[in-house]
C-alpha positions as CSV (number, residue, x, y, z in Angstrom):
1,M,130.1,148.1,24.8
2,I,132.1,147.0,21.8
3,N,132.9,143.4,21.2
4,R,136.4,142.9,19.9
5,R,138.4,139.6,19.8
6,G,141.7,138.8,18.2
7,T,145.2,137.6,18.7
8,L,148.3,139.5,17.9
9,C,151.7,137.5,17.8
10,A,160.2,175.2,27.5
11,G,162.1,177.1,26.5
12,R,161.3,180.4,25.0
13,W,160.6,180.6,21.2
14,T,163.5,182.9,20.6
15,I,166.1,180.5,21.7
16,V,168.1,178.3,19.3
17,V,169.9,175.4,20.8
18,V,172.9,174.4,18.8
19,V,175.1,171.5,19.8
20,L,178.5,171.0,18.4
21,L,179.3,167.4,18.2
22,L,182.5,165.7,17.3
23,G,182.8,165.3,13.5
24,S,179.5,166.6,12.7
25,F,176.9,169.4,13.5
26,I,173.5,168.6,14.9
27,T,171.1,171.5,15.4
28,F,168.2,171.0,17.8
29,D,165.9,173.2,15.7
30,S,164.2,175.8,17.8
31,Y,161.1,175.6,15.7
32,T,160.7,171.8,16.3
33,Y,161.8,172.2,19.8
34,R,158.8,174.5,20.3
35,L,156.9,171.7,18.6
36,L,158.3,169.4,21.2
37,S,158.3,172.0,24.0
38,T,158.4,171.1,27.7
39,L,155.0,171.6,29.5
40,S,154.2,171.8,33.1
41,Q,154.9,168.1,33.7
42,S,157.4,167.7,30.9
43,P,155.5,166.2,28.1
44,V,156.3,167.6,24.7
45,S,153.5,169.4,22.7
46,L,152.5,170.4,19.4
47,A,150.3,173.1,20.9
48,F,153.1,175.8,20.8
49,L,152.6,176.1,17.1
50,T,149.1,177.7,17.4
51,T,150.4,181.3,17.5
52,S,151.8,183.1,14.4
53,S,154.8,184.3,16.4
54,S,156.1,180.7,16.6
55,Y,156.6,180.8,12.8
56,H,159.7,182.9,13.0
57,S,162.8,181.1,11.7
58,D,165.5,180.6,14.2
59,S,168.2,178.8,12.2
60,K,169.3,178.9,8.6
61,E,171.6,175.8,8.4
62,L,170.4,174.7,5.0
63,Q,170.9,178.3,3.6
64,S,174.3,178.8,5.1
65,S,175.7,175.5,4.3
66,N,176.9,176.6,0.8
67,A,174.8,173.9,-0.8
68,S,173.1,174.5,-4.2
69,S,169.4,174.9,-4.8
70,P,166.9,173.6,-3.9
71,E,168.6,173.1,-0.4
72,N,169.6,176.7,-0.2
73,V,166.2,177.9,1.3
74,N,165.3,180.7,3.7
75,E,162.7,179.9,6.4
76,S,162.7,183.5,7.6
77,N,160.4,184.7,4.8
78,P,156.7,183.8,5.8
79,H,155.6,184.2,2.2
80,R,158.1,181.6,1.0
81,L,156.8,178.5,2.7
82,Q,156.6,176.2,-0.4
83,P,159.7,174.1,-0.8
84,Q,161.5,174.3,-4.1
85,V,161.4,170.5,-4.5
86,A,158.2,169.1,-5.8
87,A,156.1,167.6,-3.0
88,R,155.8,163.8,-3.1
89,N,152.1,163.7,-2.2
90,S,150.1,163.8,-5.4
91,N,147.2,165.3,-3.4
92,R,149.1,168.5,-3.0
93,G,148.1,170.5,-6.0
94,D,145.6,169.7,-8.7
95,P,147.0,169.7,-12.2
96,Q,143.5,169.9,-13.7
97,N,143.3,173.5,-12.4
98,V,146.2,174.8,-14.6
99,N,146.4,175.5,-18.3
100,G,148.8,173.7,-20.7
101,S,151.7,176.3,-20.6
102,E,151.4,176.3,-16.8
103,Q,151.6,172.6,-16.8
104,D,154.7,172.7,-19.0
105,N,156.4,175.2,-16.6
106,L,155.5,173.0,-13.7
107,K,157.0,170.0,-15.4
108,E,160.1,171.8,-16.2
109,N,160.5,173.1,-12.7
110,D,159.9,169.7,-11.3
111,E,162.5,168.2,-13.6
112,K,165.0,170.8,-12.4
113,A,164.1,170.3,-8.8
114,E,164.6,166.5,-9.2
115,L,167.9,167.0,-10.9
116,S,169.0,169.4,-8.2
117,Q,167.9,167.0,-5.5
118,L,169.9,164.2,-7.1
119,Q,173.0,166.4,-6.8
120,L,172.5,166.6,-3.0
121,T,174.3,164.3,-0.6
122,S,172.1,161.7,0.9
123,T,172.1,163.5,4.3
124,R,171.0,166.7,2.7
125,R,168.2,164.9,0.7
126,V,166.9,163.5,4.0
127,E,167.2,166.9,5.7
128,L,165.4,168.6,2.8
129,D,162.6,166.2,3.2
130,L,162.3,167.0,6.8
131,W,162.4,170.7,6.0
132,Q,159.4,170.2,3.8
133,A,157.6,168.6,6.6
134,R,158.4,171.4,9.0
135,A,157.3,174.0,6.5
136,A,153.9,172.2,6.1
137,L,153.5,172.2,9.9
138,K,154.4,175.9,10.0
139,R,151.6,176.6,7.4
140,I,149.1,174.8,9.6
141,A,150.4,176.7,12.7
142,L,149.6,180.1,11.0
143,E,146.1,179.0,10.1
144,D,143.1,179.5,12.3
145,N,142.5,175.8,13.0
146,D,140.7,176.0,16.4
147,E,138.8,172.7,16.2
148,R,138.6,172.1,19.9
149,G,134.8,171.6,19.8
150,E,133.7,168.1,20.7
151,E,132.1,167.6,17.3
152,N,133.3,168.3,13.9
153,E,131.2,167.2,10.9
154,Q,134.0,167.5,8.4
155,L,136.0,164.8,10.2
156,S,133.6,161.8,10.0
157,N,136.4,159.8,8.7
158,G,137.8,159.2,12.1
159,D,140.7,161.6,12.0
160,P,141.5,163.2,15.4
161,H,139.5,166.2,16.4
162,G,138.2,167.8,19.6
163,K,139.4,168.7,23.1
164,A,141.3,165.4,23.7
165,Y,144.1,166.7,21.5
166,R,146.4,169.6,22.2
167,N,146.1,170.8,18.5
168,A,144.1,168.3,16.4
169,A,144.7,170.0,13.0
170,L,148.5,170.1,13.6
171,F,148.5,166.4,14.7
172,R,146.6,165.4,11.5
173,Q,149.0,167.3,9.3
174,S,152.0,165.9,11.1
175,Y,150.5,162.3,10.8
176,M,150.0,162.9,7.1
177,E,153.6,164.1,6.6
178,M,154.8,161.0,8.5
179,E,152.7,158.7,6.3
180,D,154.0,160.4,3.2
181,R,157.7,160.6,4.1
182,F,159.0,158.7,7.0
183,K,161.5,156.0,6.4
184,I,163.2,153.7,8.9
185,Y,166.2,151.5,8.5
186,I,166.5,148.4,10.7
187,Y,170.0,147.1,11.4
188,Q,170.1,143.4,10.4
189,E,172.9,142.5,12.8
190,G,172.2,140.2,15.6
191,E,170.4,136.9,16.1
192,E,167.0,136.0,17.8
193,P,165.9,135.9,20.5
194,L,167.9,138.8,21.8
195,V,167.6,140.9,18.6
196,H,164.8,141.0,16.0
197,D,162.4,139.4,18.6
198,G,160.6,140.2,21.7
199,P,157.8,139.1,24.1
200,C,154.4,139.1,22.5
201,K,152.3,138.5,25.6
202,E,151.9,139.7,29.2
203,I,153.2,143.1,30.4
204,Y,156.1,143.6,28.0
205,A,154.0,142.6,24.9
206,V,154.2,146.0,23.2
207,E,158.0,145.6,23.0
208,G,157.8,142.4,20.9
209,R,154.8,143.4,19.0
210,F,156.5,146.6,17.8
211,I,159.7,144.9,16.8
212,Q,157.9,142.1,14.9
213,E,155.4,144.4,13.2
214,L,158.1,146.8,12.0
215,Q,160.1,143.9,10.5
216,D,157.0,142.3,8.8
217,R,157.3,144.1,5.5
218,N,156.1,147.4,7.0
219,P,155.8,150.2,4.5
220,F,157.7,152.6,6.7
221,V,160.8,150.4,6.6
222,T,163.5,150.9,3.9
223,S,166.3,148.6,2.8
224,D,168.3,151.7,1.8
225,P,170.0,153.3,4.7
226,E,170.8,156.3,2.5
227,E,167.1,157.4,2.5
228,A,166.3,156.6,6.1
229,H,165.3,159.4,8.5
230,V,165.9,157.1,11.5
231,F,167.7,153.9,12.3
232,F,166.3,151.3,14.6
233,L,168.3,149.2,17.1
234,P,166.1,146.1,17.2
235,F,167.4,144.5,20.4
236,S,165.0,143.6,23.2
237,V,165.8,144.4,26.8
238,A,163.1,142.0,28.0
239,M,164.7,139.2,26.2
240,M,168.0,140.0,27.5
241,V,166.6,139.8,31.0
242,T,165.2,136.4,30.1
243,Y,168.4,134.9,28.6
244,L,171.3,136.8,29.9
245,Y,170.4,137.8,33.5
246,T,170.8,135.3,36.4
247,Q,167.7,135.6,38.5
248,N,168.2,137.4,41.9
249,S,171.9,138.0,41.2
250,G,171.7,141.7,40.8
251,D,174.4,141.5,38.2
252,M,173.3,143.4,35.1
253,S,176.7,143.5,33.4
254,P,175.8,140.9,30.8
255,L,173.0,143.1,29.6
256,L,175.2,146.1,29.6
257,K,177.9,144.4,27.6
258,F,175.5,143.1,25.0
259,V,174.2,146.6,24.3
260,Q,177.7,148.1,24.3
261,D,178.9,145.4,21.9
262,Y,175.8,145.9,19.5
263,V,176.4,149.7,19.5
264,H,180.1,149.1,18.8
265,L,179.3,146.7,16.0
266,I,176.9,149.0,14.0
267,S,179.1,152.1,14.7
268,H,182.1,150.4,13.2
269,K,180.4,148.7,10.3
270,Y,178.3,151.5,9.2
271,P,178.9,155.4,9.1
272,Y,175.4,156.4,10.2
273,W,175.8,156.2,14.0
274,N,179.1,158.2,13.9
275,K,177.6,160.8,11.5
276,S,174.9,161.8,14.1
277,E,176.5,160.2,17.2
278,G,173.3,158.3,17.5
279,A,170.9,161.3,17.5
280,D,168.8,159.8,14.6
281,H,168.8,156.3,16.0
282,F,166.1,154.9,18.3
283,M,165.6,151.9,20.6
284,L,162.4,150.6,22.3
285,S,161.9,148.9,25.5
286,C,159.0,148.2,27.9
287,H,161.1,146.6,30.6
288,D,161.8,148.6,33.7
289,W,165.5,148.3,33.1
290,G,165.3,149.8,29.6
291,P,166.6,153.2,30.7
292,Y,169.4,151.6,32.7
293,V,171.0,149.6,29.9
294,T,171.3,152.6,27.8
295,R,173.7,154.2,30.2
296,V,176.5,152.0,29.0
297,D,176.9,154.2,26.0
298,N,176.9,158.0,26.5
299,N,175.4,158.8,23.1
300,L,172.8,156.2,23.3
301,Y,171.7,157.5,26.7
302,S,172.0,161.3,26.1
303,K,171.4,161.7,22.3
304,S,169.5,158.8,20.9
305,I,165.7,158.5,20.9
306,R,164.7,156.1,23.6
307,V,161.1,154.8,23.5
308,L,160.4,153.7,27.0
309,C,157.6,152.5,29.2
310,N,159.6,153.6,32.2
311,A,159.3,157.3,31.3
312,N,160.6,158.7,34.6
313,T,162.0,162.2,34.4
314,S,163.8,161.6,37.8
315,E,165.7,158.7,36.2
316,G,167.0,160.6,33.1
317,F,164.0,160.5,30.8
318,I,164.3,163.5,28.5
319,P,160.9,164.4,27.0
320,Y,162.0,166.4,24.0
321,K,164.2,163.5,22.7
322,D,162.7,160.4,24.4
323,A,159.2,159.0,23.9
324,S,156.9,157.5,26.4
325,L,155.6,154.0,25.6
326,P,152.2,152.7,26.9
327,E,152.5,149.5,28.8
328,I,149.9,146.9,27.5
329,N,149.3,143.7,29.3
330,L,148.2,141.0,26.9
331,V,147.3,138.1,29.1
332,G,148.2,135.0,27.2
333,G,148.8,137.1,24.2
334,E,145.1,137.8,23.7
335,V,143.7,141.3,23.1
336,P,140.7,142.1,25.4
337,T,137.5,140.4,24.1
338,V,135.3,143.3,25.2
339,L,136.0,147.0,25.0
340,G,134.0,149.8,26.6
341,G,131.8,149.8,29.6
342,F,128.7,151.3,31.3
343,P,127.9,155.0,31.0
344,V,129.0,157.1,34.1
345,A,125.5,157.1,35.6
346,A,125.3,153.3,35.6
347,R,128.6,152.8,37.4
348,K,128.3,151.6,41.0
349,Y,131.7,152.5,42.4
350,L,133.5,155.8,42.6
351,A,137.0,154.3,42.2
352,F,138.8,150.9,41.9
353,F,142.2,149.5,42.2
354,A,143.6,146.0,42.7
355,G,147.2,145.1,42.6
356,A,150.3,144.1,44.4
357,D,151.8,146.3,47.2
358,H,155.2,147.3,45.8
359,G,157.0,150.4,44.8
360,P,157.1,153.7,46.5
361,V,153.4,154.8,45.9
362,R,151.2,151.9,46.4
363,P,151.9,151.4,50.1
364,Y,150.4,154.8,50.8
365,V,147.3,154.0,48.6
366,F,146.7,150.7,50.7
367,K,147.4,152.5,53.9
368,H,144.7,155.1,53.4
369,W,142.2,153.3,51.3
370,E,142.3,149.5,51.5
371,G,139.1,148.4,53.0
372,K,138.3,151.8,54.3
373,N,135.4,152.8,52.0
374,T,132.9,150.7,50.1
375,N,132.7,153.3,47.3
376,V,136.5,153.3,46.8
377,V,137.4,149.8,46.2
378,V,141.2,149.2,46.9
379,H,142.4,145.6,47.5
380,R,145.6,143.6,46.8
381,R,143.4,140.9,45.1
382,V,140.0,141.3,43.4
383,P,137.3,140.8,46.0
384,V,135.5,137.5,45.4
385,A,132.3,138.4,47.4
386,A,131.1,140.8,44.8
387,G,131.2,138.2,42.1
388,L,133.0,140.6,39.7
389,T,136.1,140.1,37.7
390,Y,139.0,142.6,37.6
391,H,137.8,144.1,34.3
392,E,134.1,144.1,35.4
393,Y,135.1,146.2,38.4
394,M,136.8,148.6,36.0
395,K,133.6,148.7,33.8
396,S,131.6,149.4,37.0
397,S,133.8,152.2,38.4
398,K,133.8,155.9,37.4
399,F,137.6,156.2,38.1
400,C,140.4,153.6,37.9
401,L,143.4,154.3,40.0
402,C,146.7,154.0,38.2
403,P,149.5,154.3,40.8
404,G,153.0,153.5,39.8
405,G,154.5,150.2,40.8
406,Y,158.2,149.6,41.0
407,E,158.4,152.3,38.4
408,V,156.1,155.1,37.3
409,N,154.4,153.2,34.5
410,S,151.5,150.8,34.9
411,P,149.4,148.7,32.5
412,R,146.3,149.9,34.4
413,L,146.5,153.1,32.3
414,V,145.6,151.4,29.1
415,E,143.2,148.9,30.8
416,A,141.3,151.8,32.2
417,I,141.0,153.3,28.8
418,Y,139.9,149.9,27.3
419,N,137.1,149.8,29.8
420,D,135.9,153.4,29.5
421,C,137.1,154.1,33.1
422,I,138.6,157.6,33.7
423,P,142.2,157.1,34.6
424,V,143.6,158.6,37.9
425,I,147.3,158.8,37.4
426,I,149.3,158.8,40.7
427,A,153.0,159.1,39.6
428,D,154.6,162.5,40.0
429,K,157.5,162.1,37.5
430,F,155.7,160.2,34.8
431,V,155.7,161.5,31.2
432,L,152.4,160.1,29.9
433,P,152.3,158.3,26.6
434,F,151.7,160.4,23.4
435,S,151.5,163.5,25.5
436,D,153.0,165.5,22.6
437,V,149.6,165.3,21.0
438,L,147.1,164.1,23.6
439,D,145.9,166.4,26.3
440,W,145.6,164.0,29.2
441,S,144.0,166.6,31.4
442,R,141.0,166.4,29.1
443,F,140.3,162.6,29.7
444,S,142.0,161.8,33.0
445,L,142.9,163.1,36.5
446,Q,146.4,163.4,37.8
447,I,146.8,163.4,41.5
448,L,149.9,164.2,43.4
449,E,151.3,161.4,45.5
450,A,151.0,163.8,48.5
451,D,147.3,164.1,47.9
452,I,146.5,160.4,48.3
453,P,144.8,160.9,51.6
454,K,142.4,163.3,50.0
455,L,141.7,161.0,47.1
456,K,137.9,160.5,47.8
457,E,137.3,164.2,48.3
458,I,139.1,165.1,45.1
459,L,137.1,162.5,43.0
460,E,133.8,163.4,44.5
461,A,134.3,167.1,43.6
462,V,134.2,166.2,39.9
463,S,130.7,167.1,38.6
464,E,128.5,164.7,36.7
465,E,128.8,166.8,33.6
466,T,132.6,166.7,33.7
467,L,132.5,163.0,34.3
468,I,130.5,162.4,31.2
469,E,132.9,164.7,29.2
470,L,135.9,162.9,30.5
471,Q,134.5,159.5,29.7
472,N,133.5,160.5,26.2
473,R,137.1,161.6,25.5
474,V,138.4,158.3,26.9
475,K,136.3,156.5,24.3
476,Q,137.7,158.9,21.6
477,V,141.4,158.3,22.4
478,R,140.9,154.5,22.9
479,K,141.9,153.8,19.3
480,H,145.4,155.2,19.9
481,F,146.1,152.4,22.5
482,L,144.9,149.4,20.4
483,L,147.1,146.8,19.0
484,N,145.8,145.7,15.7
485,K,146.9,143.0,13.2
486,P,147.6,144.4,10.7
487,P,148.1,147.9,12.2
488,E,145.5,150.6,11.5
489,R,145.8,154.3,11.2
490,Y,146.2,156.1,14.5
491,D,146.6,152.9,16.5
492,V,149.3,152.3,19.1
493,F,151.8,151.1,16.5
494,H,151.4,154.2,14.5
495,M,151.3,156.5,17.5
496,I,154.7,155.1,18.6
497,L,156.1,155.8,15.0
498,H,154.6,159.3,15.2
499,S,156.4,159.9,18.5
500,V,159.7,159.0,16.9
501,W,158.9,161.0,13.8
502,L,158.3,164.1,16.0
503,R,161.5,163.7,17.7
504,R,163.4,163.3,14.5
505,L,161.9,166.5,13.3
506,N,163.6,168.0,16.3
507,I,167.0,167.3,15.0
508,R,168.9,168.7,11.9
509,L,172.0,167.1,10.7
510,L,174.2,169.7,9.0
511,R,176.7,167.4,7.2
């Protein structure tokens, strides 16, 4: 076990989807739609780029927009992958490997490219930047990058690899492009506590932690909206519920009015919302009502990127444009003091769940398994007789049940991962966090709600060898769900940003 202590304040590939919007064109690029393609349970995936056929160009907006070079590029030529504008990353290309005349030519070309880029509109500069990122991902997609083995000696630096990922090489490249390019503009309008603030403890902690971390001199944030790839709406739905909602009234109109007024304010004060009709804007909420309050504005609901804990496809969650947010319960604002747990062979219980009896799924779990089997521990409260705490039960169980509560999401998903317990997800319409890059089938089980009566039979059918593999991958992906201060590469803060980055790649603004 690891000691850790700290406090933290489907479409087919030939289809091109083009949407004509009032006053501007927005193209949902079919390449990046494949990159964010719908899977069997509606997560979005990078895995569709692993075949060479997916390289074909499906739209030539930058070429046909009558803009001058270097924007006038043609993606249909597989031998012309290199953008005509010099890459920002100094690691791309070694000047020591070219002679003097070649260096002079490169310098001259770079100067011409920089001059041409300065002549572009700000929108086209941003779109060209994204084009370069797409081109880099296409290069990786064409390569033989099958690294799905459990070990890879070349990746000892902790970069993602192995079967826990849909395509680890593509994820690494996408993450690098994000680190090199991604810029976020935060609207400054609004006052705390409803805006620029959020809860930093208990079950909505990830909402406040993200807002505060992004605003704390984060390198991804820009003060120049003209260079931003996305725009963040920094209001907190959890804080609205605390300060605007009258408890037990059922009246959510104050929350709706606040969101409506905020969108109205930034759309009339700045040109950016109207330019894209909100498609390059994002909001984040871990409160169950997050999806509901976005319905007050049609563009916010149907076009903006919504990062939500309540990622329920039956309630309007759209996987190719919305992102699933993990719910992390920080009791008292403290991160868990101990991460990890016993190996599979040393775990006494087959499965464990303790929690309140609410929502559509949990009553069935209690009906079939509460007190019915000593190897499947299911209780409303943690049993005192065994002398174990909640987390000790998790560390002593092979599987941790994660049924949805009032909504599909549950903090038990992350708690299970923290304790090296294999998650058993019981929520049919739940789009799992970071499922565009993580292959949840490799480190968890998903059981249909209808199969709850057969739960023990299903779990006992998993071999010891498979259990060990699943647990090892749980350990591998744990870093993606950790809140760190300051943030660390590939942690939950950066995974959230990467989810937004992928969805921004899925959109092209043509004006």
